[in-house]
N, CA, C, O and the ligand as a Tripos MOL2 file, in Angstrom:
@<TRIPOS>MOLECULE
protein
  217   215    55     0     0
PROTEIN
NO_CHARGES

@<TRIPOS>ATOM
      1 N         -17.1270   10.6870  -10.5840 N.3       1 MET1
      2 CA        -16.5290   11.7540  -11.6210 C.3       1 MET1
      3 C         -14.9580   11.6420  -11.2510 C.2       1 MET1
      4 O         -14.5410   11.8460  -10.1110 O.2       1 MET1
      5 N         -14.2480   11.3390  -12.1990 N.am      2 ALA2
      6 CA        -12.7030   11.3800  -12.0150 C.3       2 ALA2
      7 C         -12.1320   12.6840  -12.4890 C.2       2 ALA2
      8 O         -12.5510   13.3260  -13.4510 O.2       2 ALA2
      9 N         -11.0980   13.0140  -11.6820 N.am      3 THR3
     10 CA        -10.3660   14.3090  -11.9620 C.3       3 THR3
     11 C          -9.0020   13.9820  -12.5940 C.2       3 THR3
     12 O          -8.3690   12.9980  -12.2130 O.2       3 THR3
     13 N          -8.5680   14.7620  -13.5130 N.am      4 LYS4
     14 CA         -7.2210   14.4180  -14.0990 C.3       4 LYS4
     15 C          -6.0060   15.0600  -13.3460 C.2       4 LYS4
     16 O          -4.8320   14.8540  -13.6530 O.2       4 LYS4
     17 N          -6.4360   15.8720  -12.3100 N.am      5 ILE5
     18 CA         -5.3310   16.4860  -11.4360 C.3       5 ILE5
     19 C          -4.7210   15.4690  -10.4230 C.2       5 ILE5
     20 O          -5.4410   15.0950   -9.4980 O.2       5 ILE5
     21 N          -3.5330   15.0270  -10.5190 N.am      6 PRO6
     22 CA         -2.8530   13.9130   -9.5450 C.3       6 PRO6
     23 C          -3.0220   14.4430   -8.1910 C.2       6 PRO6
     24 O          -3.4960   13.7230   -7.3120 O.2       6 PRO6
     25 N          -2.6440   15.7320   -7.9450 N.am      7 ALA7
     26 CA         -2.8310   16.1490   -6.4850 C.3       7 ALA7
     27 C          -4.3160   16.0060   -5.9410 C.2       7 ALA7
     28 O          -4.5480   15.5750   -4.8120 O.2       7 ALA7
     29 N          -5.3210   16.4080   -6.8480 N.am      8 ALA8
     30 CA         -6.6130   16.3270   -6.2910 C.3       8 ALA8
     31 C          -6.9570   14.7610   -6.1360 C.2       8 ALA8
     32 O          -7.8100   14.5280   -5.2790 O.2       8 ALA8
     33 N          -6.5260   13.8450   -6.7020 N.am      9 GLN9
     34 CA         -6.7910   12.4550   -6.7050 C.3       9 GLN9
     35 C          -6.2290   12.0490   -5.4670 C.2       9 GLN9
     36 O          -6.8700   11.3720   -4.6640 O.2       9 GLN9
     37 N          -4.9960   12.4480   -5.2600 N.am     10 ASN10
     38 CA         -4.2400   11.9090   -4.0680 C.3      10 ASN10
     39 C          -5.0600   12.3720   -2.9120 C.2      10 ASN10
     40 O          -5.1990   11.6120   -1.9540 O.2      10 ASN10
     41 N          -5.6350   13.5900   -2.9150 N.am     11 ARG11
     42 CA         -6.3740   14.0590   -1.7480 C.3      11 ARG11
     43 C          -7.7300   13.3650   -1.5960 C.2      11 ARG11
     44 O          -8.1820   13.1210   -0.4770 O.2      11 ARG11
     45 N          -8.3750   13.0490   -2.7140 N.am     12 LEU12
     46 CA         -9.5730   12.2700   -2.6250 C.3      12 LEU12
     47 C          -9.4220   10.7750   -1.9750 C.2      12 LEU12
     48 O         -10.2040   10.3180   -1.1420 O.2      12 LEU12
     49 N          -8.3060   10.1080   -2.4890 N.am     13 TYR13
     50 CA         -8.1520    8.7760   -1.9430 C.3      13 TYR13
     51 C          -7.2050    8.4990   -0.9250 C.2      13 TYR13
     52 O          -6.8540    7.3590   -0.6200 O.2      13 TYR13
     53 N          -6.7710    9.5930   -0.3730 N.am     14 LYS14
     54 CA         -5.8980    9.4840    0.7190 C.3      14 LYS14
     55 C          -6.4230    8.8500    1.9680 C.2      14 LYS14
     56 O          -5.7740    8.0270    2.6130 O.2      14 LYS14
     57 N          -7.7340    9.3040    2.3140 N.am     15 ASN15
     58 CA         -8.2590    8.7470    3.4370 C.3      15 ASN15
     59 C          -9.2920    7.7520    3.1840 C.2      15 ASN15
     60 O          -9.8880    7.2790    4.1530 O.2      15 ASN15
     61 N          -9.5900    7.3590    1.9520 N.am     16 ALA16
     62 CA        -10.7250    6.4730    1.5770 C.3      16 ALA16
     63 C         -10.2230    5.0010    1.5730 C.2      16 ALA16
     64 O          -9.1710    4.6380    1.0480 O.2      16 ALA16
     65 N         -11.0820    4.2210    2.2050 N.am     17 PHE17
     66 CA        -10.7480    2.8910    2.4550 C.3      17 PHE17
     67 C         -12.0180    2.0290    2.0980 C.2      17 PHE17
     68 O         -13.1450    2.4840    2.2920 O.2      17 PHE17
     69 N         -11.8010    0.7160    1.5470 N.am     18 VAL18
     70 CA        -13.0100   -0.0780    1.1450 C.3      18 VAL18
     71 C         -12.9060   -1.3430    2.2100 C.2      18 VAL18
     72 O         -11.8730   -1.9600    2.4710 O.2      18 VAL18
     73 N         -14.1850   -1.5730    2.7470 N.am     19 CYS19
     74 CA        -14.3670   -2.5210    3.5500 C.3      19 CYS19
     75 C         -14.0490   -3.9320    2.7890 C.2      19 CYS19
     76 O         -14.4970   -4.0640    1.6500 O.2      19 CYS19
     77 N         -13.3120   -4.9650    3.3620 N.am     20 LYS20
     78 CA        -13.1530   -6.1070    2.5940 C.3      20 LYS20
     79 C         -14.2840   -6.9870    2.5230 C.2      20 LYS20
     80 O         -14.4920   -7.7980    1.6210 O.2      20 LYS20
     81 N         -15.0700   -6.7550    3.6280 N.am     21 VAL21
     82 CA        -16.3140   -7.7230    3.9210 C.3      21 VAL21
     83 C         -17.3040   -7.3030    2.7840 C.2      21 VAL21
     84 O         -17.5620   -8.0940    1.8770 O.2      21 VAL21
     85 N         -17.8640   -6.0370    2.8380 N.am     22 CYS22
     86 CA        -18.9510   -5.6250    2.1260 C.3      22 CYS22
     87 C         -18.7420   -4.8290    1.0760 C.2      22 CYS22
     88 O         -19.7010   -4.5030    0.3750 O.2      22 CYS22
     89 N         -17.4040   -4.3670    0.7840 N.am     23 LYS23
     90 CA        -17.0380   -3.4120   -0.2700 C.3      23 LYS23
     91 C         -17.5130   -2.1050   -0.0650 C.2      23 LYS23
     92 O         -17.6300   -1.3810   -1.0540 O.2      23 LYS23
     93 N         -17.7840   -1.7120    0.9620 N.am     24 HIS24
     94 CA        -18.3250   -0.3690    1.1940 C.3      24 HIS24
     95 C         -17.1020    0.5410    1.3820 C.2      24 HIS24
     96 O         -16.1720    0.3340    2.1610 O.2      24 HIS24
     97 N         -17.2640    1.6870    0.4600 N.am     25 LYS25
     98 CA        -16.0210    2.6850    0.5240 C.3      25 LYS25
     99 C         -16.4810    3.7190    1.5010 C.2      25 LYS25
    100 O         -17.6070    4.2140    1.5280 O.2      25 LYS25
    101 N         -15.5200    3.9790    2.2720 N.am     26 MET26
    102 CA        -15.8190    5.2490    3.3860 C.3      26 MET26
    103 C         -14.6210    5.8850    3.7050 C.2      26 MET26
    104 O         -13.5480    5.2890    3.6200 O.2      26 MET26
    105 N         -14.7190    7.1390    4.0940 N.am     27 LYS27
    106 CA        -13.5880    7.9250    4.4810 C.3      27 LYS27
    107 C         -13.0760    7.6100    5.9570 C.2      27 LYS27
    108 O         -13.8270    7.6660    6.9300 O.2      27 LYS27
    109 N         -11.7560    7.2810    6.0310 N.am     28 LEU28
    110 CA        -11.3730    7.0060    7.4240 C.3      28 LEU28
    111 C          -9.8560    7.5690    7.5070 C.2      28 LEU28
    112 O          -9.1090    7.7370    6.5440 O.2      28 LEU28
    113 N          -9.5810    7.8120    8.8010 N.am     29 GLU29
    114 CA         -8.2130    8.2100    9.1330 C.3      29 GLU29
    115 C          -7.2680    6.9370    8.9940 C.2      29 GLU29
    116 O          -7.5570    5.8910    9.5750 O.2      29 GLU29
    117 N          -6.0950    7.0620    8.1810 N.am     30 PRO30
    118 CA         -5.2750    5.9800    8.2380 C.3      30 PRO30
    119 C          -4.8140    5.5230    9.5630 C.2      30 PRO30
    120 O          -4.5990    4.3290    9.7750 O.2      30 PRO30
    121 N          -4.6580    6.4250   10.4530 N.am     31 GLN31
    122 CA         -4.2030    5.9550   11.8520 C.3      31 GLN31
    123 C          -5.3890    5.2860   12.5160 C.2      31 GLN31
    124 O          -5.1280    4.7450   13.5910 O.2      31 GLN31
    125 N          -6.4980    5.2230   12.1390 N.am     32 LYS32
    126 CA         -7.5830    4.4260   12.6990 C.3      32 LYS32
    127 C          -7.4560    2.9790   12.2780 C.2      32 LYS32
    128 O          -7.5390    2.0400   13.0700 O.2      32 LYS32
    129 N          -7.2580    2.8680   11.0380 N.am     33 ILE33
    130 CA         -6.8790    1.6560   10.3550 C.3      33 ILE33
    131 C          -5.7300    1.0250   11.0540 C.2      33 ILE33
    132 O          -5.8930   -0.1160   11.4860 O.2      33 ILE33
    133 N          -4.6510    1.5900   11.2130 N.am     34 LEU34
    134 CA         -3.5320    1.1090   11.6670 C.3      34 LEU34
    135 C          -3.6590    0.6010   13.2260 C.2      34 LEU34
    136 O          -3.0900   -0.4020   13.6580 O.2      34 LEU34
    137 N          -4.4160    1.3750   13.9090 N.am     35 THR35
    138 CA         -4.6510    1.1100   15.4820 C.3      35 THR35
    139 C          -5.7470    0.0450   15.5320 C.2      35 THR35
    140 O          -5.9240   -0.5580   16.5900 O.2      35 THR35
    141 N          -6.4690   -0.2150   14.4920 N.am     36 GLY36
    142 CA         -7.5970   -1.1610   14.4910 C.3      36 GLY36
    143 C          -8.8940   -0.6180   15.2340 C.2      36 GLY36
    144 O          -9.6900   -1.3840   15.7770 O.2      36 GLY36
    145 N          -9.0440    0.7730   15.2150 N.am     37 LYS37
    146 CA        -10.1640    1.1710   15.7780 C.3      37 LYS37
    147 C         -11.1670    1.5490   14.6830 C.2      37 LYS37
    148 O         -12.2500    1.9930   15.0650 O.2      37 LYS37
    149 N         -10.9450    1.4310   13.3910 N.am     38 ALA38
    150 CA        -11.8770    1.6650   12.3410 C.3      38 ALA38
    151 C         -12.7840    0.3280   12.3580 C.2      38 ALA38
    152 O         -12.3860   -0.8040   12.6310 O.2      38 ALA38
    153 N         -14.0880    0.7150   12.0060 N.am     39 ARG39
    154 CA        -15.1050   -0.2500   11.8680 C.3      39 ARG39
    155 C         -15.9490    0.1540   10.6330 C.2      39 ARG39
    156 O         -16.1630    1.3340   10.3550 O.2      39 ARG39
    157 N         -16.3890   -0.8260    9.9520 N.am     40 CYS40
    158 CA        -17.2450   -0.5840    8.7590 C.3      40 CYS40
    159 C         -18.6570    0.0890    9.3990 C.2      40 CYS40
    160 O         -19.1220   -0.3970   10.4300 O.2      40 CYS40
    161 N         -19.2030    1.0380    8.8470 N.am     41 ARG41
    162 CA        -20.4800    1.5190    9.3470 C.3      41 ARG41
    163 C         -21.6760    0.4890    8.8940 C.2      41 ARG41
    164 O         -22.7250    0.4620    9.5370 O.2      41 ARG41
    165 N         -21.4750   -0.3230    7.7990 N.am     42 LYS42
    166 CA        -22.4500   -0.9800    7.1180 C.3      42 LYS42
    167 C         -22.4930   -2.3410    7.9980 C.2      42 LYS42
    168 O         -23.4770   -2.6340    8.6770 O.2      42 LYS42
    169 N         -21.3420   -3.1310    7.9190 N.am     43 CYS43
    170 CA        -21.3490   -4.5120    8.4030 C.3      43 CYS43
    171 C         -20.5160   -4.7110    9.7250 C.2      43 CYS43
    172 O         -20.5270   -5.7900   10.3160 O.2      43 CYS43
    173 N         -19.8540   -3.7130   10.1280 N.am     44 GLY44
    174 CA        -19.1050   -3.8260   11.4180 C.3      44 GLY44
    175 C         -17.8190   -4.4940   11.2630 C.2      44 GLY44
    176 O         -17.1560   -4.8060   12.2520 O.2      44 GLY44
    177 N         -17.4020   -4.7490    9.9830 N.am     45 GLY45
    178 CA        -15.9970   -5.4100    9.8030 C.3      45 GLY45
    179 C         -14.9090   -4.4620   10.0820 C.2      45 GLY45
    180 O         -15.0850   -3.2450   10.1170 O.2      45 GLY45
    181 N         -13.6910   -5.0900   10.2940 N.am     46 LYS46
    182 CA        -12.6050   -4.3130   10.5790 C.3      46 LYS46
    183 C         -11.5060   -4.3930    9.7140 C.2      46 LYS46
    184 O         -10.4000   -3.9090    9.9550 O.2      46 LYS46
    185 N         -11.8600   -5.0900    8.5730 N.am     47 ASP47
    186 CA        -10.7390   -5.3370    7.5530 C.3      47 ASP47
    187 C         -10.9470   -4.1780    6.3920 C.2      47 ASP47
    188 O         -12.0380   -3.9920    5.8540 O.2      47 ASP47
    189 N          -9.9250   -3.5330    6.1240 N.am     48 PHE48
    190 CA         -9.9440   -2.4460    5.1230 C.3      48 PHE48
    191 C          -8.9310   -2.6450    4.1860 C.2      48 PHE48
    192 O          -7.9520   -3.2910    4.5600 O.2      48 PHE48
    193 N          -8.9670   -2.2190    3.0350 N.am     49 ARG49
    194 CA         -7.8020   -1.9380    2.0140 C.3      49 ARG49
    195 C          -7.9190   -0.4450    1.3690 C.2      49 ARG49
    196 O          -9.0020    0.1280    1.2450 O.2      49 ARG49
    197 N          -6.9230    0.0000    1.0550 N.am     50 PRO50
    198 CA         -6.8650    1.3860    0.4390 C.3      50 PRO50
    199 C          -7.8020    1.2820   -0.9090 C.2      50 PRO50
    200 O          -7.9020    0.2170   -1.5180 O.2      50 PRO50
    201 N          -8.3690    2.2860   -1.2560 N.am     51 VAL51
    202 CA         -9.4150    2.3790   -2.1970 C.3      51 VAL51
    203 C          -8.7500    2.2070   -3.6960 C.2      51 VAL51
    204 O          -9.5020    1.7550   -4.5600 O.2      51 VAL51
    205 N          -7.4600    2.5160   -4.0540 N.am     52 ARG52
    206 CA         -6.8500    2.6370   -5.2000 C.3      52 ARG52
    207 C          -6.3300    1.2710   -5.6090 C.2      52 ARG52
    208 O          -6.2430    0.9950   -6.8050 O.2      52 ARG52
    209 N          -5.9500    0.3330   -4.5880 N.am     53 LYS53
    210 CA         -5.4290   -1.0760   -4.8100 C.3      53 LYS53
    211 C          -6.3590   -1.7880   -5.6890 C.2      53 LYS53
    212 O          -7.5740   -1.7300   -5.4990 O.2      53 LYS53
    213 N          -5.7780   -2.5270   -6.7410 N.am     54 LYS54
    214 CA         -6.6530   -3.3870   -7.6180 C.3      54 LYS54
    215 C          -6.0080   -4.7940   -7.7960 C.2      54 LYS54
    216 O          -6.5700   -5.6490   -8.4810 O.2      54 LYS54
    217 ZN        -18.3260   -3.6410    5.6450 Zn       55 ZN55
@<TRIPOS>BOND
     1     1     2 1
     2     2     3 1
     3     3     4 2
     4     3     5 am
     5     5     6 1
     6     6     7 1
     7     7     8 2
     8     7     9 am
     9     9    10 1
    10    10    11 1
    11    11    12 2
    12    11    13 am
    13    13    14 1
    14    14    15 1
    15    15    16 2
    16    15    17 am
    17    17    18 1
    18    18    19 1
    19    19    20 2
    20    19    21 am
    21    21    22 1
    22    22    23 1
    23    23    24 2
    24    23    25 am
    25    25    26 1
    26    26    27 1
    27    27    28 2
    28    27    29 am
    29    29    30 1
    30    30    31 1
    31    31    32 2
    32    31    33 am
    33    33    34 1
    34    34    35 1
    35    35    36 2
    36    35    37 am
    37    37    38 1
    38    38    39 1
    39    39    40 2
    40    39    41 am
    41    41    42 1
    42    42    43 1
    43    43    44 2
    44    43    45 am
    45    45    46 1
    46    46    47 1
    47    47    48 2
    48    47    49 am
    49    49    50 1
    50    50    51 1
    51    51    52 2
    52    51    53 am
    53    53    54 1
    54    54    55 1
    55    55    56 2
    56    55    57 am
    57    57    58 1
    58    58    59 1
    59    59    60 2
    60    59    61 am
    61    61    62 1
    62    62    63 1
    63    63    64 2
    64    63    65 am
    65    65    66 1
    66    66    67 1
    67    67    68 2
    68    67    69 am
    69    69    70 1
    70    70    71 1
    71    71    72 2
    72    71    73 am
    73    73    74 1
    74    74    75 1
    75    75    76 2
    76    75    77 am
    77    77    78 1
    78    78    79 1
    79    79    80 2
    80    79    81 am
    81    81    82 1
    82    82    83 1
    83    83    84 2
    84    83    85 am
    85    85    86 1
    86    86    87 1
    87    87    88 2
    88    87    89 am
    89    89    90 1
    90    90    91 1
    91    91    92 2
    92    91    93 am
    93    93    94 1
    94    94    95 1
    95    95    96 2
    96    95    97 am
    97    97    98 1
    98    98    99 1
    99    99   100 2
   100    99   101 am
   101   101   102 1
   102   102   103 1
   103   103   104 2
   104   103   105 am
   105   105   106 1
   106   106   107 1
   107   107   108 2
   108   107   109 am
   109   109   110 1
   110   110   111 1
   111   111   112 2
   112   111   113 am
   113   113   114 1
   114   114   115 1
   115   115   116 2
   116   115   117 am
   117   117   118 1
   118   118   119 1
   119   119   120 2
   120   119   121 am
   121   121   122 1
   122   122   123 1
   123   123   124 2
   124   123   125 am
   125   125   126 1
   126   126   127 1
   127   127   128 2
   128   127   129 am
   129   129   130 1
   130   130   131 1
   131   131   132 2
   132   131   133 am
   133   133   134 1
   134   134   135 1
   135   135   136 2
   136   135   137 am
   137   137   138 1
   138   138   139 1
   139   139   140 2
   140   139   141 am
   141   141   142 1
   142   142   143 1
   143   143   144 2
   144   143   145 am
   145   145   146 1
   146   146   147 1
   147   147   148 2
   148   147   149 am
   149   149   150 1
   150   150   151 1
   151   151   152 2
   152   151   153 am
   153   153   154 1
   154   154   155 1
   155   155   156 2
   156   155   157 am
   157   157   158 1
   158   158   159 1
   159   159   160 2
   160   159   161 am
   161   161   162 1
   162   162   163 1
   163   163   164 2
   164   163   165 am
   165   165   166 1
   166   166   167 1
   167   167   168 2
   168   167   169 am
   169   169   170 1
   170   170   171 1
   171   171   172 2
   172   171   173 am
   173   173   174 1
   174   174   175 1
   175   175   176 2
   176   175   177 am
   177   177   178 1
   178   178   179 1
   179   179   180 2
   180   179   181 am
   181   181   182 1
   182   182   183 1
   183   183   184 2
   184   183   185 am
   185   185   186 1
   186   186   187 1
   187   187   188 2
   188   187   189 am
   189   189   190 1
   190   190   191 1
   191   191   192 2
   192   191   193 am
   193   193   194 1
   194   194   195 1
   195   195   196 2
   196   195   197 am
   197   197   198 1
   198   198   199 1
   199   199   200 2
   200   199   201 am
   201   201   202 1
   202   202   203 1
   203   203   204 2
   204   203   205 am
   205   205   206 1
   206   206   207 1
   207   207   208 2
   208   207   209 am
   209   209   210 1
   210   210   211 1
   211   211   212 2
   212   211   213 am
   213   213   214 1
   214   214   215 1
   215   215   216 2
@<TRIPOS>SUBSTRUCTURE
     1 MET1         2 RESIDUE 1 A MET
     2 ALA2         6 RESIDUE 1 A ALA
     3 THR3        10 RESIDUE 1 A THR
     4 LYS4        14 RESIDUE 1 A LYS
     5 ILE5        18 RESIDUE 1 A ILE
     6 PRO6        22 RESIDUE 1 A PRO
     7 ALA7        26 RESIDUE 1 A ALA
     8 ALA8        30 RESIDUE 1 A ALA
     9 GLN9        34 RESIDUE 1 A GLN
    10 ASN10       38 RESIDUE 1 A ASN
    11 ARG11       42 RESIDUE 1 A ARG
    12 LEU12       46 RESIDUE 1 A LEU
    13 TYR13       50 RESIDUE 1 A TYR
    14 LYS14       54 RESIDUE 1 A LYS
    15 ASN15       58 RESIDUE 1 A ASN
    16 ALA16       62 RESIDUE 1 A ALA
    17 PHE17       66 RESIDUE 1 A PHE
    18 VAL18       70 RESIDUE 1 A VAL
    19 CYS19       74 RESIDUE 1 A CYS
    20 LYS20       78 RESIDUE 1 A LYS
    21 VAL21       82 RESIDUE 1 A VAL
    22 CYS22       86 RESIDUE 1 A CYS
    23 LYS23       90 RESIDUE 1 A LYS
    24 HIS24       94 RESIDUE 1 A HIS
    25 LYS25       98 RESIDUE 1 A LYS
    26 MET26      102 RESIDUE 1 A MET
    27 LYS27      106 RESIDUE 1 A LYS
    28 LEU28      110 RESIDUE 1 A LEU
    29 GLU29      114 RESIDUE 1 A GLU
    30 PRO30      118 RESIDUE 1 A PRO
    31 GLN31      122 RESIDUE 1 A GLN
    32 LYS32      126 RESIDUE 1 A LYS
    33 ILE33      130 RESIDUE 1 A ILE
    34 LEU34      134 RESIDUE 1 A LEU
    35 THR35      138 RESIDUE 1 A THR
    36 GLY36      142 RESIDUE 1 A GLY
    37 LYS37      146 RESIDUE 1 A LYS
    38 ALA38      150 RESIDUE 1 A ALA
    39 ARG39      154 RESIDUE 1 A ARG
    40 CYS40      158 RESIDUE 1 A CYS
    41 ARG41      162 RESIDUE 1 A ARG
    42 LYS42      166 RESIDUE 1 A LYS
    43 CYS43      170 RESIDUE 1 A CYS
    44 GLY44      174 RESIDUE 1 A GLY
    45 GLY45      178 RESIDUE 1 A GLY
    46 LYS46      182 RESIDUE 1 A LYS
    47 ASP47      186 RESIDUE 1 A ASP
    48 PHE48      190 RESIDUE 1 A PHE
    49 ARG49      194 RESIDUE 1 A ARG
    50 PRO50      198 RESIDUE 1 A PRO
    51 VAL51      202 RESIDUE 1 A VAL
    52 ARG52      206 RESIDUE 1 A ARG
    53 LYS53      210 RESIDUE 1 A LYS
    54 LYS54      214 RESIDUE 1 A LYS
    55 ZN55       217 GROUP 0 **** ****
């Protein structure tokens, strides 16, 4: 369900990333992505991209 409020959208997608391997979307801290500590819960992949990027 999409919201029309820009501030709410920003909050929703701010910490959301998509696994590049299995396309699994999950909430992660951006710091963990930058430090390489983030791992996909589904496939164990370490490659992520922001969810909004198309
Ligand atoms: Zn994955």
